[in-house]
C-alpha positions, 0 to 999 in steps of 0.5 A, a space after each residue: 500509511 498516508 505516505 504509501 497512499 500518496 504514492 499509490 495516488 501518484 501511480 494511479 494518476 500516471 505522475 512520476 513518484 518523486 519527492 516533490 510530487 509526494 510532498 505536494 500530495 501529502 501537503 494537499 491532504 493536510 499531512 505534516 510532511 517529514 522529508 526523511 520519510 518522503 526520501 526513504 519512500 522514494 528510494 524504496 520505490 525506485 525499482 518497484 513496479 507498483 502495479 505488479 506489487 498491488 496485483 500480487 498483494 490482491 492475490 494473497 487473501 488478507 483474511 476475514 471476508 476477503 479470504 472467503 470471497 476470494 475462495 468462493 469467487 475463484 478467478 473473477 475479474 476485479 474492478 479498480 474499486 475492488 483493487 483499491 478496497 483490497 489494498 486498503 484491507 491489506 494495509 489494515 491487516 499489516 497495521 494489525 500485524 505490526 501491533 501483534 508482538 507475538 507474530 513473526 515480523 517478515 519485514 516485507 511490504 512498504 508498510 514496514 518502512 513507515 509502520 
């Protein structure tokens, strides 16, 4: 997931998501970088509008308190902090789904590439 988080950081800062920038962010975070994973992520994100993907992911309840809050809150505006929390909650939910062998694997999401 640290690879996806690095891409989100680059997107949020307005920097181009390329192999060098992604590697720099990961190394700055102390990650032992695997170039094959960096190349795969850059290729996977080539035609993806990350802001749109994050907005779509935020619209889908991740379960638990996030689902209850979304149902009770209606169409309330979210702040950047809220969006970051929702992305993290979704990432955690995807990790939980990956560990559950009984559930169907839809193969959707960037987490599936690097799970």
